[in-house]
N, C-alpha and C positions, 0 to 999 in steps of 0.2 A: 670370495665375496669381499673380504677385507681389502684385497689389492684393488678390486674394482672401485670400491668406495674411495679408497686412497687416491686412485687415479682421477676420480671425479673431483675430489677436493683440489688436487694439483692443477687440473684443467681450469677450475674456477679461479684460482689465484693467478694463473697465466692469463686468463681472459681479462681480469682486472688490470694486470700489468699492461697488456696490449692496448687496452682502452686509454690508459694514461700516455703511452708512447705514440699513439696514432697521430696526434697533431704535429709532433716533432718529426715523425717519419714522413708525413706528407710534405712538410716544408723541405726536408732533405731531398725527397724524390723530385720535387718541383725544380730544384736547382740542378739535379743530375740530368733531368730531361731537357732543360732549356739552355744550359750553359756547357761550353766546352773549355772554359777557362779553368786551368788546373788550380789556380789560386783560389777562385771562388768555390770550386768543388772541395778543396781542402779545408777552407774556412767553414763551409756548411757541415762537413763531416765532423770537424772539431766542435762546432756548436752542438751538433746532435749528440756527440759523445759526452759533452759536458752536461747537457740537460738530461740525458737518459741515464747517466751513471747513478745518481741518487735513486731514481725509480727502479733501476735494475737491482740495486742493493736493497731497497725497501721491500721489494716484492720477491725476494728469496723466501722460500717456503718457511724456513725457521724464523726469519725476522718478521715476516708478515703474520704468521700464526701467533707469535709472542705478542705483537701489538694488538691483534684481534682479541686474544684472551684478556689483555689488559682493558680493552674497551667494552668487553661483553657486559660488564656490570651497568653500562649506560642504557641497556635495553632490557625488556622483559618479554620473553616468549609466552604467549597466552592463547587460550581458546576463548576466554572471557575477558574483555578489556574494559577498564573503568572509564576511559575517555569518551566512550560512546554516550555515557550519561551526561557528561559535561566536559568540554575540551580542556578545562583548567583543573579538573579533578585530579588529585594527587594520590588517590586510593590505589591499593595493590590490585594488580591483574592476576588472573588465575589460569594455570595450565592444567587442563583435564585431559589426561592421556588414555585412561582406561576406557574400554567399551563394554556395553552390556553383554552378559552371557545369557545363554538360553535359560539358565536357572533364575535369572532376575526377571521374573514374569511381570512384576509391577512396572518396572522401567520400560519393558518392551511394549507396554500398552500406550506409551506416549512418545511423541517425536521430541527427543531431547538430544543434547550434544553427545551423550554417551551412546546414542543410537547409531552414530556415524562410525563406520569401520575405518575410513581414511579421513582423518580430520585435517583440515587446513589449519596450520599453526600461524598465528598472527604475531606481530612484533610491535611493541609499544615502547616509546622512549625517544632518545636522541636520534633524529633522522640521519645524522652523520654516521651512526653506527649500524645502520640497517644492512650494510654489507656483511656484518657478522651474522645477522639473523639468516641471511640467504645461505651463508656457509653452513650453518647448523641445520638448515632445512633440506640440504641436498640429500636426496634419497636414491638409493640404488638397491634394487631387489627388496624393497620394503624396509630397508634399514638406513638410518641416518645417524649423524653425530648425536642428535637428541636422544634417540633410543639407546645408543651406546652409553651416553652419560647417565641416563636414568638407570642403567644396569651397572653403574659405577666402573665403567672402563671406557677406553677410547682407542681401541686397537687400530682404527683407521688412521690415527695420528702417529702411531708408533713408528711407521715407516719414514717419518720425516726427521726423527732424531734418535740417537742412541743414549741420550742423556735422560735417565729416569727421573731426575729431579725436575728438569725442564718439562718433561711430559706431564708430570703431576701438576706443575704450575699451570700448564694449558688446561688440564681437566678442571682444576679448581676455579680457574678464571671463567671458563665457558659455563660451568655449573651455575654461576651467579646469574646467568641469563634465563635459567629455567624457572626460577622462583625468587621472589623478594625475600631477603633475609628475615624481615619482620613484616607480617601482614598488618595492614592498617586500612581504615576507612578514611573518609574525608567529608567535610561539611558540604561539599558540592555533589556528593554521591547520594543516590537514593538510599534511605535507611528505613527499615520497618521494625518496630518493636513488636515482637511476637510473644504473647503471654505463655508462660510455662508454669507448671505446678511442681514444687519440690516435694520430697518425701514427708516433710513435716507440715504439708499443706500450705506453706507460704507461697504467695504468688510472686513470681519473678518474670523476667523478660529475657529473651534472646534478641540481640540486635542483629538483624539480618541486612545484608547489603546485596541486593540483586544486581547482577552484572549482565551486560549485553553479550550474547554468544556470537562472536565474530565468525567462529568456525561454522556454525549453523547457517548464518547469513551468507557466508561465502559459498556454501554448498547449494543453497537455494538460488543465489545469483547465477551460479554456473548453469544450473538446470534451466532456469528461465531464459538466459541468453542463448543456450544451446538450441532451445526450441524456436528461437526467433532468427537465428543466423545459421549458416552452414547448410548441412543436408536438410534440415527442417524446412528451409525455404523451398527446396525442390518439391518436398511433400505437399506443402501448402499450394504451390503453383499447380501441381497435378490435381489437387482437390478442386480448385477454382475452375480448372479446365475440364472437369468431369472425366479425368483420366485415372486409370488404375495405378496404384503404387502399393507394393507389398509391405512397405514400412508403416508403422503406426504414426498417426498425426497427433502429436501432443501439444497442447497449448495451455497457457495460464491466463484466462481472460480477466479483465477488470482489475489488474494489479495497480497498486499505488507505489510511488517512489518516495522514500524517505532519504533526505540528504544529510550527510555528516561532514563537517569540516569546511563547508563553503568552498572558497576558491583554493584552499590548501588542505585537501583531504589527507595528505601525508602527515599532518600534525596530529591526526587521530591515531592512525596505525598504518602499518605496511599494507595489509590486505585491503583496508579501506581505500588506500591510494590506488591499488590495482582495480578496485571496483569503481573508480572515479567518484568516490564518495556516495555511491548509490546503494540503497538497501531496498529490496523489493518486499512489499507487503501484500500478502494474498488477500483476496476478497473474502471476508468472513461474515459479511452482512447476511441477515436472514432473508429468505425468499420474500419477494414483494407480495403482499397479500392483496388479492383481488376478490372483492366481495361477489358472491354469486347473485345473479339477478333472479329474484323469485316473485311470484304474483303477490301483491299486497293484500292477500285474503284475510289476514288477521288484523289489518288496520281499518279503521273506520273512514280514514281520509288519506288522499294522496299526499297531503301536506303534513307529513309525519316527521319523526325525529331523523330518519335517514336522509330525507331531502334537506332538512335544516342543516344537518352536519355537512353535506356536500356544498352548500351555498354559504356556509358560515363566514368565509373570508369576504365575500361580496357584501353580506349583511353588516359585518363589522365596519367596512369602509363606508357604506351608505350611512350608517349611524354617525360616524365621525364627520362626514360631509354635512349632514343635517344639523349637528350640534354646533358647527362653526358658522352657520348662516345667520345673518341678521334678518329680522322680520321685514325690513323694507327692501331686502334684496329679492327681486323677482323680475329679472331681465332675461333676455334671450340666452345669454351665455350661461347663466345659472340653470335655466330650464334644460338647455342642451346637455350640460354635464350631468344633470339629474337623470335624464332619459338614457343617454348613450353610454354613460360610465357606470350606471348602477341598475336602473330598472330593466333595460333590455338585456344586459348580460345575465341578470338573475332569471329572466324569462327564457333565455337561451339554455341555461342549465336545467330549467324545468322541462323544456321540450326534449332535451337529450335524455333526461331521466325517464320521461314518458316513452320515448322511442325505444329505449332498452327494454322496457316492460312489454311494449307492443310486439317485440320479436319472440316472446314466449309462446309456447303452444296454445292455440286458441281454445276457448270454452271454459276457462277457469272461473270467469265471473258468474257462470250459471250454476256453480256448485252450491249446495245447500248451506255449507258452512262458511261461505264468503261473507265477511262483515263489511266490506268496502261500500261506501256510499254509492248509490246506483248511478248517479250522474258521472262520477269518477270512473266507475267500471265501464260505462258506455264508451268513454274515451279510450281507456287503456286496453280493453279486450277487443281490439279493432276488428279482428277476423273471427269473432264468435259466430258459429254456424247456425245457432238457433234463430228461427224466423222471427219470433216475437222480439228478440233482442235486436236483430238487424233493423226491424221497422222502427223501434224506439230510437235507435242510434241515428237513423236517417233523418229524423225530425230536427236534429241539431239543437234541441232545447237545452241539452246538457252543457253547451258551451257557455251560456250566460251564468249557469250555476257554478261552473269551475272558475270563471273569471271573478265572480263575487267571492268565492272561497279563497282564491289567491289574494285578493285585496285584503280580506280580513286577516289572513295568515301573515301577510307582509307587514301590515300595521302592527300586529301583535309582536312580531320580531323586532320592529324598529322602535317600539315604545320606550320613551324616556321622558316622563312628565316633568323632570327637573329642568330640562334644557329646551324642549319643544313639545308641541302637541299635534297629533295627526287625527283628523276627524272625518266627517262625511265627504268633504270636498276631496281629500286625498284618497279616500276609499273609492269614490266614483272614478277618479282619474286612473288609479291603479287598475281598476276593473276594466275600464275602457281600453287601456293599452294592452292588457292581457287578452281581452276578447279579440282585438285586432290581430295580435300575433297568433292566437289560437286558430283563427279562421285561415290564416296563411298556412299554418302547419297542417291543418286538416285538408286543405286544398292540395298540398303536396304529398299527402300520405297515399301510397298505392292502395287501390280498392281491391277487394277480394277477387274480382274477376280478372285483375291484372297480374295476380300472383302466379 
């Protein structure tokens, strides 16, 4: 296993070297392909040798590892990073490596960072030293330099040198990336004073510094993106086409995206850069409450608190409109706005409210415990099968009663004696408009024979 991890580390250093040599190699290959002049070829080879020599020297395993161990203190490996709270926060980041065991039943009840068996480890600090973080994160068969350093050894590095002193220098240097030498908070970090009680009953405080779990966010980000791309797309296409697929269709609906770092997500952390600065937020909103439509048998009037609540926005705007009117303003523009911006929309809501009640099972208005005003019941229990009820309804006398009640209710809701007064003239007009709309509504209501 150690040899395999050692080889993976060597391959990583070699890849870094080849990436540096690539532009010089391309320039040399271009000359070799296009020129047959021996002088030009010799010059190109000399230039390549001159430019590649310091790279070859710098990327020898011993040299590069020594430099990487020196630069390791510029970064902090962490599962919880402080910069997600504020990009300029200089607080310590924390690396949580342990996982919950079966005996830790309390922690197992919650989705926390320790619930993750394979945690993604983030890196915070100098972006120029993130190559060191990638080296430490290389994992082979579940083991990495991080796990070895936490166990106070680095056998994967021992193959690169026989010098025990140099090996210890590497270990000491790389360990500086695992944790800050001194934990500290910062004035840009979130801080919570948590009250505690001492043995002598004195009240004190713990200063808590909550940190963002980048490891948990990365795990969620991977799961969400996996359901939206790759094989999951084939599953969704099969569902839309009503075709069978034996795999489970998993989705995360109504997710929100929280951005960190703006156009430079790498300034927050390495994993934040890999996520393009995105953090998915699951929808935790409570279910939308939909009130059940019930017969208003316990109300004496249709114009009750429930209807007033539904139309409260229109009433508020209507009152604001009336309070701003001058007494001499009575032209077509004002009257048009009064009718089409306020009165008719309120009546539309009234008709919708009534239509919902009319869809209920018929006959409720004939119950002995129904307290609703008879004229209102005649309108709302439109398909009541009782003959006497139907004869009274067909007379349509109830329409004028409802129109008058509407006008009285509306004037009461709009009342504001300090700014304006509404009297008999307004009552008559509101009643007239309501009666007109009510007749249209009744004309378009399907009759019992048409059901």
